[in-house]
C-alpha atoms as an extended CHARMM CRD file, in Angstrom:
* protein
*
       177  EXT
         1         1  MET       CA             -0.2100000000       15.7960000000        9.2120000000  PROA      1               0.0000000000
         2         2  LYS       CA             -0.4390000000       17.3140000000        5.6860000000  PROA      2               0.0000000000
         3         3  PHE       CA              0.6050000000       15.5880000000        2.4790000000  PROA      3               0.0000000000
         4         4  THR       CA              0.2350000000       16.3630000000       -1.1830000000  PROA      4               0.0000000000
         5         5  PHE       CA             -0.8700000000       13.3770000000       -3.2820000000  PROA      5               0.0000000000
         6         6  THR       CA             -1.7200000000       12.7010000000       -6.8600000000  PROA      6               0.0000000000
         7         7  THR       CA             -5.2020000000       11.3350000000       -7.5290000000  PROA      7               0.0000000000
         8         8  ALA       CA             -3.6930000000        7.9060000000       -8.2800000000  PROA      8               0.0000000000
         9         9  ALA       CA             -1.9260000000        7.8260000000       -4.9040000000  PROA      9               0.0000000000
        10        10  LEU       CA             -5.1700000000        8.6940000000       -3.1030000000  PROA      10              0.0000000000
        11        11  VAL       CA             -6.9640000000        5.8550000000       -4.8770000000  PROA      11              0.0000000000
        12        12  VAL       CA             -4.2880000000        3.4090000000       -3.7240000000  PROA      12              0.0000000000
        13        13  LEU       CA             -4.4840000000        4.6940000000       -0.1500000000  PROA      13              0.0000000000
        14        14  ALA       CA             -8.2800000000        4.5250000000       -0.1300000000  PROA      14              0.0000000000
        15        15  SER       CA             -8.2820000000        0.9860000000       -1.5210000000  PROA      15              0.0000000000
        16        16  THR       CA             -6.0330000000       -0.2600000000        1.2910000000  PROA      16              0.0000000000
        17        17  ALA       CA             -8.4750000000        1.0350000000        3.9160000000  PROA      17              0.0000000000
        18        18  SER       CA             -5.4910000000        2.0610000000        6.0400000000  PROA      18              0.0000000000
        19        19  PHE       CA             -5.8740000000        5.8040000000        5.5940000000  PROA      19              0.0000000000
        20        20  THR       CA             -8.6200000000        8.3400000000        5.1000000000  PROA      20              0.0000000000
        21        21  ALA       CA             -8.0840000000       11.6190000000        3.3400000000  PROA      21              0.0000000000
        22        22  ALA       CA             -9.9380000000       14.8970000000        3.1150000000  PROA      22              0.0000000000
        23        23  ILE       CA             -8.9370000000       16.6130000000       -0.1140000000  PROA      23              0.0000000000
        24        24  SER       CA             -8.8580000000       20.3740000000       -0.4530000000  PROA      24              0.0000000000
        25        25  ASN       CA             -7.0270000000       22.2730000000       -3.1960000000  PROA      25              0.0000000000
        26        26  GLY       CA             -4.7370000000       19.3190000000       -3.9250000000  PROA      26              0.0000000000
        27        27  GLN       CA             -3.8240000000       18.9540000000       -0.2500000000  PROA      27              0.0000000000
        28        28  ALA       CA             -4.8590000000       15.9280000000        1.8020000000  PROA      28              0.0000000000
        29        29  ASN       CA             -5.2160000000       15.7220000000        5.5450000000  PROA      29              0.0000000000
        30        30  VAL       CA             -4.3970000000       12.0830000000        6.2180000000  PROA      30              0.0000000000
        31        31  LYS       CA             -5.3000000000       10.2550000000        9.3840000000  PROA      31              0.0000000000
        32        32  SER       CA             -4.5050000000        6.6380000000       10.0590000000  PROA      32              0.0000000000
        33        33  SER       CA             -7.6830000000        4.5700000000       10.3000000000  PROA      33              0.0000000000
        34        34  LEU       CA             -6.2720000000        3.1340000000       13.5170000000  PROA      34              0.0000000000
        35        35  ASP       CA             -7.0170000000        6.5560000000       15.0710000000  PROA      35              0.0000000000
        36        36  ILE       CA            -10.5090000000        6.9350000000       13.6380000000  PROA      36              0.0000000000
        37        37  PRO       CA            -12.7150000000        4.8000000000       15.8670000000  PROA      37              0.0000000000
        38        38  GLY       CA            -11.2900000000        6.1720000000       19.1210000000  PROA      38              0.0000000000
        39        39  PRO       CA            -10.7890000000        4.2750000000       22.3810000000  PROA      39              0.0000000000
        40        40  MET       CA            -12.6950000000        1.0540000000       23.0570000000  PROA      40              0.0000000000
        41        41  ILE       CA            -14.6500000000        2.2080000000       26.0950000000  PROA      41              0.0000000000
        42        42  ASP       CA            -18.2690000000        2.4730000000       27.1170000000  PROA      42              0.0000000000
        43        43  ASP       CA            -18.6790000000        6.2020000000       26.5140000000  PROA      43              0.0000000000
        44        44  TYR       CA            -22.4130000000        5.9710000000       25.8180000000  PROA      44              0.0000000000
        45        45  PRO       CA            -24.0450000000        8.8150000000       27.7830000000  PROA      45              0.0000000000
        46        46  THR       CA            -25.3570000000        7.9590000000       31.2320000000  PROA      46              0.0000000000
        47        47  SER       CA            -28.5230000000        9.8910000000       30.4410000000  PROA      47              0.0000000000
        48        48  TYR       CA            -29.2020000000        7.4460000000       27.5710000000  PROA      48              0.0000000000
        49        49  ARG       CA            -28.7230000000        4.4140000000       29.8310000000  PROA      49              0.0000000000
        50        50  THR       CA            -31.6910000000        5.4130000000       31.9460000000  PROA      50              0.0000000000
        51        51  GLY       CA            -35.1690000000        5.1330000000       30.5420000000  PROA      51              0.0000000000
        52        52  ALA       CA            -34.2830000000        2.1060000000       28.4060000000  PROA      52              0.0000000000
        53        53  GLY       CA            -37.2680000000        0.7580000000       26.5720000000  PROA      53              0.0000000000
        54        54  LEU       CA            -39.3360000000        2.8540000000       24.2620000000  PROA      54              0.0000000000
        55        55  THR       CA            -37.8590000000        6.2290000000       25.2100000000  PROA      55              0.0000000000
        56        56  ALA       CA            -36.0760000000        7.9260000000       22.2960000000  PROA      56              0.0000000000
        57        57  ASP       CA            -32.6600000000        9.5490000000       22.5390000000  PROA      57              0.0000000000
        58        58  LYS       CA            -31.9870000000       12.9940000000       21.0140000000  PROA      58              0.0000000000
        59        59  LEU       CA            -31.2480000000       11.3810000000       17.6260000000  PROA      59              0.0000000000
        60        60  GLY       CA            -34.6160000000        9.6040000000       17.5210000000  PROA      60              0.0000000000
        61        61  PHE       CA            -33.3870000000        6.0790000000       18.3250000000  PROA      61              0.0000000000
        62        62  VAL       CA            -34.6410000000        3.8970000000       21.1890000000  PROA      62              0.0000000000
        63        63  ARG       CA            -32.2710000000        4.2500000000       24.1570000000  PROA      63              0.0000000000
        64        64  CYS       CA            -29.8490000000        1.4240000000       25.0220000000  PROA      64              0.0000000000
        65        65  LYS       CA            -30.3480000000       -0.2680000000       21.6630000000  PROA      65              0.0000000000
        66        66  SER       CA            -27.6360000000       -0.8670000000       19.1080000000  PROA      66              0.0000000000
        67        67  THR       CA            -28.9620000000        1.8830000000       16.8270000000  PROA      67              0.0000000000
        68        68  SER       CA            -28.7850000000        4.4910000000       19.5890000000  PROA      68              0.0000000000
        69        69  PHE       CA            -25.2100000000        3.5010000000       20.4970000000  PROA      69              0.0000000000
        70        70  VAL       CA            -23.9820000000        3.6430000000       16.8890000000  PROA      70              0.0000000000
        71        71  GLY       CA            -25.8670000000        6.8900000000       16.2720000000  PROA      71              0.0000000000
        72        72  PHE       CA            -24.1950000000        8.3770000000       19.3520000000  PROA      72              0.0000000000
        73        73  ARG       CA            -20.7650000000        7.2430000000       18.1090000000  PROA      73              0.0000000000
        74        74  LEU       CA            -21.2880000000        8.8600000000       14.6890000000  PROA      74              0.0000000000
        75        75  PHE       CA            -22.4120000000       12.0720000000       16.3970000000  PROA      75              0.0000000000
        76        76  ASP       CA            -19.6780000000       12.0610000000       19.0500000000  PROA      76              0.0000000000
        77        77  ARG       CA            -16.6210000000       10.6150000000       17.3050000000  PROA      77              0.0000000000
        78        78  PHE       CA            -17.1340000000       12.0110000000       13.8020000000  PROA      78              0.0000000000
        79        79  GLY       CA            -19.1060000000       15.1180000000       14.6960000000  PROA      79              0.0000000000
        80        80  LEU       CA            -21.8530000000       14.0130000000       12.3200000000  PROA      80              0.0000000000
        81        81  LYS       CA            -24.3990000000       16.4110000000       13.7990000000  PROA      81              0.0000000000
        82        82  ASP       CA            -27.1010000000       15.6520000000       11.2230000000  PROA      82              0.0000000000
        83        83  PHE       CA            -27.1630000000       11.8880000000       11.7710000000  PROA      83              0.0000000000
        84        84  SER       CA            -30.5170000000       10.7710000000       13.1560000000  PROA      84              0.0000000000
        85        85  SER       CA            -33.2580000000        8.2170000000       12.6220000000  PROA      85              0.0000000000
        86        86  ARG       CA            -34.1980000000       10.3360000000        9.5490000000  PROA      86              0.0000000000
        87        87  TYR       CA            -30.6770000000       10.8510000000        8.1460000000  PROA      87              0.0000000000
        88        88  LYS       CA            -30.7820000000       12.3730000000        4.6370000000  PROA      88              0.0000000000
        89        89  ASN       CA            -34.6050000000       12.4500000000        4.8900000000  PROA      89              0.0000000000
        90        90  GLU       CA            -34.7240000000        8.6480000000        4.8530000000  PROA      90              0.0000000000
        91        91  SER       CA            -37.2100000000        7.1980000000        7.3350000000  PROA      91              0.0000000000
        92        92  ALA       CA            -35.7450000000        3.6770000000        7.3980000000  PROA      92              0.0000000000
        93        93  TRP       CA            -32.9000000000        4.3870000000        9.8420000000  PROA      93              0.0000000000
        94        94  GLY       CA            -35.0660000000        3.1210000000       12.7220000000  PROA      94              0.0000000000
        95        95  ASP       CA            -34.6360000000       -0.6270000000       13.2640000000  PROA      95              0.0000000000
        96        96  ALA       CA            -31.2050000000       -2.0270000000       12.4660000000  PROA      96              0.0000000000
        97        97  THR       CA            -32.7180000000       -4.4380000000        9.9060000000  PROA      97              0.0000000000
        98        98  THR       CA            -33.2960000000       -1.5250000000        7.5300000000  PROA      98              0.0000000000
        99        99  TRP       CA            -30.0170000000        0.3750000000        7.9310000000  PROA      99              0.0000000000
       100       100  ASP       CA            -28.4150000000       -1.2100000000        4.8570000000  PROA      100             0.0000000000
       101       101  GLU       CA            -31.4470000000       -0.3240000000        2.7170000000  PROA      101             0.0000000000
       102       102  ALA       CA            -31.6080000000        3.2120000000        4.1380000000  PROA      102             0.0000000000
       103       103  ALA       CA            -27.8860000000        3.6390000000        3.4650000000  PROA      103             0.0000000000
       104       104  ARG       CA            -28.2110000000        2.5820000000       -0.1560000000  PROA      104             0.0000000000
       105       105  ARG       CA            -31.1990000000        4.9000000000       -0.7130000000  PROA      105             0.0000000000
       106       106  SER       CA            -29.1320000000        7.6940000000        0.8680000000  PROA      106             0.0000000000
       107       107  GLU       CA            -26.2390000000        6.9220000000       -1.4970000000  PROA      107             0.0000000000
       108       108  VAL       CA            -24.0810000000        5.6320000000        1.3550000000  PROA      108             0.0000000000
       109       109  ARG       CA            -21.7860000000        2.7140000000        0.4820000000  PROA      109             0.0000000000
       110       110  VAL       CA            -22.6880000000       -0.7500000000        1.8260000000  PROA      110             0.0000000000
       111       111  ASP       CA            -20.3170000000       -3.6670000000        1.2280000000  PROA      111             0.0000000000
       112       112  ASP       CA            -18.4170000000       -6.5360000000        2.8430000000  PROA      112             0.0000000000
       113       113  ILE       CA            -15.2740000000       -4.5120000000        3.6410000000  PROA      113             0.0000000000
       114       114  ALA       CA            -14.7360000000       -3.7780000000        7.3390000000  PROA      114             0.0000000000
       115       115  VAL       CA            -12.9550000000       -0.4920000000        8.1330000000  PROA      115             0.0000000000
       116       116  PRO       CA            -12.4680000000        0.9870000000       11.6120000000  PROA      116             0.0000000000
       117       117  GLY       CA            -15.1550000000        3.6000000000       12.2030000000  PROA      117             0.0000000000
       118       118  CYS       CA            -17.7250000000        2.0850000000        9.8710000000  PROA      118             0.0000000000
       119       119  ILE       CA            -20.9750000000        0.4220000000       10.9410000000  PROA      119             0.0000000000
       120       120  ALA       CA            -21.3430000000       -3.3560000000       11.1290000000  PROA      120             0.0000000000
       121       121  GLN       CA            -24.9170000000       -4.4400000000       10.3270000000  PROA      121             0.0000000000
       122       122  GLN       CA            -26.8270000000       -7.7250000000       10.4430000000  PROA      122             0.0000000000
       123       123  GLN       CA            -30.4330000000       -8.5340000000        9.6750000000  PROA      123             0.0000000000
       124       124  THR       CA            -30.8090000000      -10.7740000000       12.7320000000  PROA      124             0.0000000000
       125       125  SER       CA            -28.9000000000      -11.3780000000       15.9090000000  PROA      125             0.0000000000
       126       126  SER       CA            -29.0660000000      -14.7880000000       17.5680000000  PROA      126             0.0000000000
       127       127  ALA       CA            -27.7590000000      -13.5250000000       20.9180000000  PROA      127             0.0000000000
       128       128  ASN       CA            -30.2390000000      -10.6590000000       21.0570000000  PROA      128             0.0000000000
       129       129  ALA       CA            -33.7750000000      -11.0070000000       22.3620000000  PROA      129             0.0000000000
       130       130  SER       CA            -34.9440000000       -8.4270000000       19.8470000000  PROA      130             0.0000000000
       131       131  ALA       CA            -33.5190000000      -10.3340000000       16.8520000000  PROA      131             0.0000000000
       132       132  GLU       CA            -36.3720000000       -9.2660000000       14.5900000000  PROA      132             0.0000000000
       133       133  ASN       CA            -35.0050000000       -5.7070000000       14.7680000000  PROA      133             0.0000000000
       134       134  GLY       CA            -31.5400000000       -6.6660000000       13.5190000000  PROA      134             0.0000000000
       135       135  HSD       CA            -28.3240000000       -5.3170000000       14.9860000000  PROA      135             0.0000000000
       136       136  VAL       CA            -25.6790000000       -2.6560000000       14.2810000000  PROA      136             0.0000000000
       137       137  ALA       CA            -22.2900000000       -2.2140000000       15.9230000000  PROA      137             0.0000000000
       138       138  TRP       CA            -19.2960000000        0.1470000000       15.8050000000  PROA      138             0.0000000000
       139       139  VAL       CA            -16.2200000000       -1.2690000000       14.0450000000  PROA      139             0.0000000000
       140       140  ALA       CA            -13.2790000000       -0.6940000000       16.3710000000  PROA      140             0.0000000000
       141       141  ARG       CA            -10.5460000000       -2.8790000000       14.8340000000  PROA      141             0.0000000000
       142       142  VAL       CA            -10.0130000000       -4.9900000000       11.7470000000  PROA      142             0.0000000000
       143       143  GLY       CA             -7.3880000000       -7.6340000000       11.1960000000  PROA      143             0.0000000000
       144       144  ASP       CA             -6.6300000000      -11.0720000000        9.8020000000  PROA      144             0.0000000000
       145       145  GLY       CA            -10.1780000000      -11.9740000000        8.7540000000  PROA      145             0.0000000000
       146       146  ASN       CA            -11.6980000000      -10.7330000000       12.0060000000  PROA      146             0.0000000000
       147       147  VAL       CA            -13.4440000000       -7.5910000000       13.1410000000  PROA      147             0.0000000000
       148       148  THR       CA            -13.7180000000       -6.2400000000       16.6830000000  PROA      148             0.0000000000
       149       149  VAL       CA            -16.9580000000       -4.3950000000       17.3080000000  PROA      149             0.0000000000
       150       150  GLU       CA            -18.3820000000       -2.3780000000       20.1580000000  PROA      150             0.0000000000
       151       151  GLU       CA            -22.1140000000       -2.5620000000       20.6730000000  PROA      151             0.0000000000
       152       152  TYR       CA            -25.0970000000       -2.1990000000       22.9300000000  PROA      152             0.0000000000
       153       153  ASN       CA            -27.8980000000       -4.6870000000       23.5310000000  PROA      153             0.0000000000
       154       154  PHE       CA            -26.1890000000       -7.8270000000       22.2200000000  PROA      154             0.0000000000
       155       155  ALA       CA            -24.7220000000      -10.1580000000       24.8500000000  PROA      155             0.0000000000
       156       156  LYS       CA            -26.7060000000       -8.5170000000       27.6550000000  PROA      156             0.0000000000
       157       157  ALA       CA            -29.9120000000       -6.5450000000       27.2590000000  PROA      157             0.0000000000
       158       158  ASN       CA            -29.3040000000       -2.7740000000       27.2610000000  PROA      158             0.0000000000
       159       159  ARG       CA            -25.5920000000       -3.1660000000       28.0800000000  PROA      159             0.0000000000
       160       160  TYR       CA            -22.2260000000       -2.4230000000       26.4060000000  PROA      160             0.0000000000
       161       161  ASN       CA            -20.2560000000       -5.2600000000       24.8620000000  PROA      161             0.0000000000
       162       162  LYS       CA            -17.2160000000       -5.7770000000       22.6640000000  PROA      162             0.0000000000
       163       163  ARG       CA            -16.4050000000       -8.9050000000       20.7000000000  PROA      163             0.0000000000
       164       164  THR       CA            -14.2270000000      -10.1860000000       17.8780000000  PROA      164             0.0000000000
       165       165  VAL       CA            -15.8810000000      -12.2120000000       15.1180000000  PROA      165             0.0000000000
       166       166  PRO       CA            -15.1420000000      -13.2070000000       11.4970000000  PROA      166             0.0000000000
       167       167  THR       CA            -15.5620000000      -10.2510000000        9.1140000000  PROA      167             0.0000000000
       168       168  GLU       CA            -18.2360000000      -12.1210000000        7.1270000000  PROA      168             0.0000000000
       169       169  THR       CA            -20.5560000000      -11.8830000000       10.1640000000  PROA      169             0.0000000000
       170       170  PHE       CA            -21.6860000000       -8.4260000000        9.0390000000  PROA      170             0.0000000000
       171       171  LYS       CA            -22.3830000000       -6.0970000000        6.1320000000  PROA      171             0.0000000000
       172       172  TYR       CA            -20.5660000000       -2.7740000000        6.4810000000  PROA      172             0.0000000000
       173       173  ILE       CA            -22.0590000000        0.6860000000        6.1190000000  PROA      173             0.0000000000
       174       174  HSD       CA            -19.5760000000        3.4630000000        5.2980000000  PROA      174             0.0000000000
       175       175  ILE       CA            -21.1900000000        6.7350000000        6.3090000000  PROA      175             0.0000000000
       176       176  ILE       CA            -17.8380000000        8.4300000000        6.8860000000  PROA      176             0.0000000000
       177       177  VAL       CA            -15.0770000000        5.8980000000        6.1150000000  PROA      177             0.0000000000
């Protein structure tokens, strides 16, 4: 769908977090944020599910961990081919505890506003045995003070999970949205 917007209209749309726009020569390709995150399914590659432990995936993250799952989603759903554990030459994209710091150093927005397709991040995770490494998840839906996330290695070690929690549970990293 193609629309032509004034700058003011784009600011209003962006502030509602209900649309994203790519601007080119005064034209905007607008896509509802409801379409952005894609289906809520375990589409994490089977090849990544084997060799869980200290084996790295092709993006440099430990397989079956939350970072690997979110990295895969950014690569697969957004086509962000350069996302890796060293995104924008920043070495702190390893453990989830440092993703907010790495994002800020990479000039990526971090805030308390959940948007479908962004990354939910927490410093610790009480349900996760590897709590000292923090946790990241894929934001699938947002509504009425809650956020639905998809994740790996939270409720069950090295397994897919989805849950709905209050939005204040996480910080949000906006690499794309």
